[in-house]
C-alpha positions as CSV (number, residue, x, y, z in Angstrom):
1,M,-5.5,-0.8,-11.8
2,T,-8.0,1.1,-13.9
3,A,-7.2,4.2,-15.9
4,H,-9.4,6.3,-13.6
5,E,-7.6,4.9,-10.5
6,H,-4.2,5.6,-12.0
7,R,-5.2,9.2,-12.8
8,A,-6.8,9.8,-9.4
9,W,-3.5,9.0,-7.6
10,S,-1.0,10.3,-10.2
11,S,-2.2,13.8,-10.8
12,G,-4.3,16.6,-9.3
13,F,-5.1,17.1,-5.6
14,Y,-3.4,13.9,-4.3
15,A,-0.2,14.5,-6.2
16,R,0.0,18.1,-4.9
17,A,-0.9,16.9,-1.4
18,I,2.3,14.8,-1.2
19,H,4.1,18.2,-1.0
20,T,1.5,19.9,1.3
21,P,0.2,17.1,3.5
22,Q,-2.0,19.5,5.6
23,R,-4.6,19.3,2.8
24,T,-7.6,17.2,4.0
25,L,-8.3,14.4,1.5
26,S,-10.5,11.3,1.8
27,L,-12.0,8.5,-0.2
28,C,-15.8,8.7,-0.4
29,D,-18.5,6.7,-2.2
30,A,-22.0,7.6,-3.2
31,E,-23.5,5.9,-0.1
32,G,-21.8,8.2,2.3
33,W,-18.9,5.9,3.2
34,W,-15.6,7.7,3.7
35,F,-12.0,6.9,4.5
36,P,-9.6,9.7,5.5
37,L,-6.2,9.8,3.8
38,D,-3.7,10.3,6.6
39,L,-1.3,12.3,4.5
40,E,0.5,14.0,7.4
41,R,1.5,10.6,8.9
42,W,2.2,9.1,5.4
43,C,4.6,12.0,4.6
44,A,6.4,12.0,8.0
45,R,9.2,9.7,9.2
46,A,8.4,6.0,10.0
47,D,6.8,5.7,13.4
48,G,6.8,3.0,16.0
49,A,4.0,1.0,14.3
50,D,5.9,1.2,11.0
51,R,9.0,-0.2,12.7
52,T,7.1,-3.3,13.7
53,V,6.7,-3.9,10.0
54,L,10.3,-3.0,9.1
55,R,11.9,-5.4,11.5
56,R,10.0,-8.3,9.9
57,C,11.3,-7.5,6.4
58,T,13.8,-10.0,5.0
59,G,15.8,-10.0,1.8
60,R,15.2,-7.4,-0.9
61,V,12.0,-5.4,-0.2
62,L,9.4,-4.1,-2.6
63,D,7.2,-1.3,-1.2
64,I,4.0,-1.3,-3.3
65,G,2.3,2.1,-3.3
66,C,5.2,3.7,-1.5
67,G,3.7,7.2,-1.3
68,A,6.1,9.8,0.0
69,G,8.7,7.1,0.8
70,R,8.9,7.0,4.6
71,L,9.2,3.2,4.7
72,V,11.7,3.1,1.8
73,E,13.7,5.8,3.6
74,A,13.7,3.9,6.8
75,L,14.7,0.6,5.2
76,T,17.4,2.2,3.2
77,G,18.8,3.7,6.5
78,R,18.9,0.2,7.9
79,G,21.0,-1.0,5.0
80,S,18.2,-3.0,3.3
81,Q,17.9,-3.2,-0.5
82,V,14.5,-1.7,-1.2
83,L,12.5,-0.3,-4.1
84,G,9.4,1.7,-3.9
85,I,6.8,1.8,-6.7
86,D,3.9,4.3,-7.0
87,V,1.8,5.6,-9.8
88,C,2.1,9.1,-8.5
89,P,5.2,10.9,-10.0
90,S,5.3,13.3,-7.1
91,A,5.5,10.4,-4.6
92,V,8.4,8.8,-6.6
93,I,10.3,12.2,-6.7
94,T,9.8,12.6,-2.9
95,T,11.0,9.1,-2.2
96,V,14.1,9.6,-4.3
97,C,14.8,13.0,-2.6
98,R,14.6,11.2,0.8
99,G,17.5,8.9,-0.4
100,G,15.5,6.0,-1.6
101,S,15.0,4.2,-4.9
102,A,11.6,4.3,-6.5
103,L,9.9,3.9,-9.9
104,S,6.7,5.4,-11.3
105,R,4.9,2.1,-11.8
106,S,1.6,0.2,-11.1
107,V,2.0,-3.1,-9.3
108,F,0.2,-4.6,-12.4
109,D,2.9,-3.3,-14.7
110,P,6.1,-5.2,-15.4
111,I,8.3,-4.9,-12.2
112,P,12.1,-5.4,-12.1
113,D,13.3,-8.8,-10.9
114,E,9.8,-10.4,-10.7
115,G,9.9,-13.6,-8.7
116,Q,13.0,-12.5,-6.8
117,W,11.8,-10.2,-4.0
118,G,12.2,-11.4,-0.5
119,T,9.4,-9.2,1.0
120,A,6.6,-7.1,-0.4
121,L,4.7,-4.4,1.5
122,L,1.0,-3.3,1.2
123,I,0.8,-0.7,4.0
124,D,-1.6,2.2,4.6
125,G,-4.6,0.5,3.1
126,N,-2.9,-0.5,-0.1
127,I,-4.5,-3.9,0.0
128,G,-7.4,-1.9,-1.6
129,I,-5.5,-1.2,-4.8
130,G,-7.5,-2.2,-7.8
131,G,-10.6,-3.1,-5.8
132,D,-10.0,-6.8,-6.1
133,P,-7.8,-8.2,-3.2
134,R,-7.5,-11.7,-4.6
135,R,-6.2,-10.4,-8.0
136,L,-3.7,-8.1,-6.1
137,L,-2.6,-11.0,-3.9
138,R,-2.0,-13.3,-6.8
139,R,0.0,-10.5,-8.6
140,V,2.2,-10.0,-5.6
141,R,2.7,-13.7,-5.3
142,D,4.3,-13.6,-8.7
143,L,6.7,-10.9,-7.5
144,V,8.2,-12.6,-4.5
145,H,10.4,-15.7,-4.5
146,R,9.1,-19.1,-3.5
147,E,9.5,-18.4,0.3
148,G,8.7,-14.7,0.0
149,L,6.9,-12.6,2.6
150,L,4.0,-10.2,2.2
151,L,3.3,-7.7,5.0
152,V,-0.2,-6.2,4.8
153,E,-1.9,-3.5,6.9
154,T,-5.6,-4.4,7.3
155,A,-8.6,-2.5,8.4
156,S,-9.3,-2.1,12.1
157,T,-12.7,-3.9,11.8
158,D,-13.7,-7.2,10.3
159,V,-14.8,-5.9,6.9
160,D,-14.6,-7.2,3.3
161,E,-16.0,-4.5,1.0
162,R,-15.7,-3.4,-2.6
163,R,-16.6,0.2,-3.2
164,R,-16.6,2.7,-6.0
165,V,-14.9,5.8,-4.7
166,R,-13.6,9.2,-5.5
167,I,-10.9,11.3,-3.9
168,H,-12.6,14.2,-2.0
169,A,-11.0,17.5,-0.9
170,G,-13.2,18.3,2.0
171,Q,-16.7,17.8,0.7
172,R,-15.8,18.2,-3.0
173,P,-15.0,15.3,-5.3
174,V,-11.7,15.9,-7.1
175,S,-11.3,12.6,-9.1
176,A,-13.2,10.3,-11.3
177,V,-14.8,7.2,-9.7
178,F,-12.5,4.1,-9.3
179,P,-12.7,0.8,-7.5
180,W,-11.3,0.3,-4.0
181,A,-11.4,-2.4,-1.4
182,L,-11.5,-2.5,2.4
183,V,-10.2,-5.7,4.0
184,G,-10.0,-6.7,7.6
185,T,-7.7,-9.4,9.1
186,A,-10.0,-12.3,8.9
187,A,-11.0,-11.5,5.3
188,L,-7.4,-11.1,4.3
189,S,-6.6,-14.6,5.5
190,R,-9.5,-16.0,3.5
191,H,-8.4,-14.3,0.3
192,A,-4.7,-15.3,1.0
193,A,-5.6,-19.0,1.2
194,S,-6.9,-19.0,-2.3
195,S,-4.2,-16.7,-3.8
196,G,-1.0,-18.6,-3.0
197,W,-0.3,-17.5,0.5
198,T,-0.6,-18.8,4.1
199,E,-0.9,-16.7,7.2
200,A,2.3,-16.6,9.2
201,E,1.6,-13.9,11.9
202,R,-0.8,-11.2,12.8
203,W,-0.3,-8.3,15.2
204,T,-1.9,-5.1,16.5
205,T,0.2,-2.1,17.6
206,A,-0.5,0.1,20.6
207,G,-1.9,2.7,18.4
208,G,-4.5,0.3,17.0
209,R,-3.0,-0.5,13.6
210,H,-3.5,-4.0,12.4
211,F,-1.0,-6.1,10.3
212,V,-0.7,-9.6,8.8
213,A,2.4,-11.4,7.6
214,L,1.7,-13.8,4.7
215,R,4.2,-16.5,3.5
216,A,4.2,-17.6,-0.1
217,C,3.1,-21.2,-0.6
218,R,5.5,-23.3,-2.6
């Protein structure tokens, strides 16, 4: 994760929007591409689509880019051992206030109990973190144990894109430029095969969200 990316998510408009999710934010690049940040859903309770992910979690769970902590909260309520990590201090505080455990940490920083997590999560487009899916997948492979699981939410279309984006509030850019990636299901499987993972399952929810379960290769 670059310094610009870290600052974009850890301060300013996004950090404040964790507490006021009605604010309209999106990722935009110089070519007119944009991706809305669904803060209202991210800050709510886990929904039916989320629960299809939660029931596939096994062992201790690491939620990478946990945001406001809805998945950490839900897993904690199920009795799971779960840790959320996020570069945004506001997100970490919100997660803890919801009864979860969380650290202000990038996935590329040292993480507690590396190599021992049973399941890792990359939900809400977090496969885009760092703008290099293979690097991210290799990093997460180091975090889970030898039979660990990675549950990834993918894009709704068959894309595999690298972009230089800013966070926008409405039409106004409110962050520096940082790298981001957009990855569909087929592309994720290709990246996974060269990054220490094998595809175990894929599914689509009634609301049109797409997920892939990856199993660590021994």
